[in-house]
C-alpha positions in Angstrom: 91.1 59.8 79.0 91.3 63.6 78.6 94.6 65.5 78.4 95.5 69.0 79.5 96.1 71.7 77.0 99.6 73.2 76.8 100.4 75.2 80.0 101.1 78.4 78.1 97.8 78.3 76.3 95.9 77.8 79.6 97.8 80.8 81.1 97.1 82.9 78.0 93.4 82.3 78.1 93.1 82.8 81.9 95.1 86.0 81.6 92.2 87.6 79.6 89.8 86.6 82.4 92.2 88.0 85.0 92.8 91.3 83.1 89.1 91.8 82.7 88.3 91.1 86.3 91.1 93.4 87.6 89.9 96.2 85.3 86.3 95.9 86.5 87.2 95.8 90.2 89.3 98.9 89.7 86.4 100.6 87.9 84.2 99.9 90.9 86.9 101.4 93.2 87.1 104.5 91.0 83.3 104.8 91.1 83.4 104.9 94.9 85.8 107.8 94.6 83.6 109.6 92.1 86.2 109.6 89.3 85.3 110.7 85.8 85.0 108.3 82.9 88.6 108.9 81.8 89.8 108.3 85.4 87.8 105.0 85.6 89.4 103.7 82.3 92.9 104.8 83.4 92.6 103.2 86.8 91.4 100.0 85.2 94.4 99.9 82.9 96.8 100.7 85.6 95.5 98.1 87.9 95.3 95.3 85.4 98.6 96.1 83.6 100.6 97.8 86.4 102.2 94.7 87.9 103.5 93.4 84.6 104.8 96.8 83.6 106.7 97.3 86.9 108.1 93.8 86.5 109.3 94.4 82.9 110.9 97.7 83.8 112.8 96.2 86.8 113.9 93.2 84.7 114.7 95.2 81.6 112.2 93.1 79.7 111.2 95.1 76.6 108.9 95.8 74.9 106.4 96.2 77.8 103.7 93.6 77.9 100.9 96.0 76.8 103.1 97.6 74.1 103.8 94.2 72.6 100.1 93.2 72.9 98.0 96.4 72.5 94.9 94.1 72.8 95.6 93.9 76.5 95.3 97.7 76.8 92.1 97.8 74.8 90.6 95.0 76.8 91.2 96.6 80.1 90.0 100.0 79.0 86.8 98.5 77.5 86.2 96.3 80.6 86.5 99.4 82.9 84.2 101.5 80.7 81.7 98.7 80.5 81.6 98.5 84.3 80.3 102.1 84.3 77.3 101.0 82.3 76.5 97.9 84.3 77.8 98.9 87.7 74.5 98.3 89.5 74.5 94.7 88.4 78.2 94.1 88.8 78.2 95.5 92.4 76.1 92.5 93.5 78.6 90.0 92.2 81.0 90.4 95.1 81.7 86.7 95.5 82.3 86.2 91.8 84.8 89.0 91.8 86.6 87.6 94.8 87.1 84.4 92.9 88.1 86.2 89.7 90.6 88.3 91.7 92.1 85.1 93.1 92.4 83.7 89.6 94.1 87.0 88.6 96.6 86.8 91.5 97.6 83.2 90.6 97.7 83.6 86.8 99.7 86.9 87.0 102.1 85.3 89.5 102.8 82.4 87.2 103.1 84.7 84.2 105.7 86.8 86.1 107.7 83.8 87.0 107.7 82.6 83.4 109.1 85.9 82.2 111.9 86.0 84.8 112.8 82.4 84.2 113.1 82.9 80.4 115.5 85.7 81.2 117.7 83.2 83.2 117.0 85.1 86.5 118.0 83.3 89.7 115.2 81.6 91.8 114.7 84.5 94.3 114.2 87.0 91.4 111.8 84.6 89.7 109.7 84.5 92.9 109.8 88.3 93.4 108.9 88.9 89.7 105.9 86.7 90.1 104.8 88.5 93.3 105.2 91.9 91.7 103.2 90.9 88.7 100.4 89.5 90.9 100.3 92.2 93.6 101.6 95.5 92.4 98.6 96.4 90.3 96.3 96.3 93.3 98.7 98.3 95.3 98.7 101.1 92.6 94.9 101.0 92.5 94.6 101.5 96.3 97.3 104.3 96.4 95.6 106.2 93.6 92.3 105.8 95.4 94.0 107.1 98.6 93.4 103.9 100.5 95.8 101.7 102.5 96.6 98.9 100.1 94.6 95.7 100.7 97.9 93.8 100.4 98.9 95.2 103.8 95.7 94.8 105.7 93.5 92.0 104.3 93.6 88.2 104.1 96.8 86.4 102.9 97.6 87.9 99.5 101.3 88.4 98.9 102.0 85.2 100.9 99.8 83.3 98.5 101.7 84.7 95.5 105.1 83.7 97.1 103.9 80.2 97.7 102.4 79.9 94.2 105.6 81.2 92.6 107.8 78.9 94.6 105.7 75.9 93.8 105.6 76.8 90.1 109.3 77.4 89.9 110.0 74.0 91.2 109.0 72.6 87.8 111.7 74.7 86.2 114.5 73.2 88.2 113.2 69.6 88.2 112.2 69.5 84.5 108.7 68.3 85.4 105.7 68.0 83.0 104.8 71.6 82.2 101.1 71.0 81.5 100.4 69.1 84.6 102.5 71.3 86.9 100.7 74.4 85.5 97.4 72.9 86.4 98.6 71.8 89.9 100.1 75.2 90.6 96.9 77.0 89.6 94.8 74.7 91.8 97.1 75.2 94.7 97.3 79.0 94.5 93.6 79.4 93.9 92.6 77.1 96.8 95.0 78.8 99.2 93.7 82.2 98.4 90.0 81.2 98.6 90.6 79.5 101.9 92.3 82.6 103.2 89.3 84.6 102.3 86.8 82.1 103.7 88.6 81.6 107.0 90.1 85.1 107.3 93.6 84.0 107.4 95.9 87.0 108.0 99.5 87.8 108.7 100.1 89.0 112.3 99.5 92.7 112.6 101.9 95.3 114.1 99.9 97.6 116.3 101.7 100.5 118.0 100.9 103.9 119.3 103.1 106.6 120.7 101.9 106.0 124.2 103.3 102.5 124.5 106.6 102.2 126.3 
């Protein structure tokens, strides 16, 4: 009979995968905007670390995650730069990056919830902290690339983060098994996001033009 590794260890390992994937997808976006190499690396770092940075600033949680762990900054910069060298091959791995992006959303959401809970924040703040950690980096990427953020026009994204955070936070209040609940939350969030991509699940859109009365 196998046993799950500690929840924090799982999140820590998956966070490296998520940071790398976020930086590489940001690098591809930078390439489509013909940014220079410095811009590519900078956008990769902002995308991968932006959500956690905004969360920490809003919660007054210092030092910032990448200041406390400079390896995160190095990893994202290197991943973004490496994408420049292998862009032709990486560009073909669209499906793989969708899965990795979904992993990033779920892992970052859970990590954000962890930080807020450790600061004794109330449940709504825990959920919002998770959503900011999971989603804000992508919003910053799209804004810097002069695009409408995918968060506001693509398949369920923020909603997946909220559901993941709410489910994950349930374990805090009920004192459930941390390791098992971490695995269940990860499976739920990842499955929900992948199903949303596969079946094009979207929030209702508000369409209005000035001629409507």
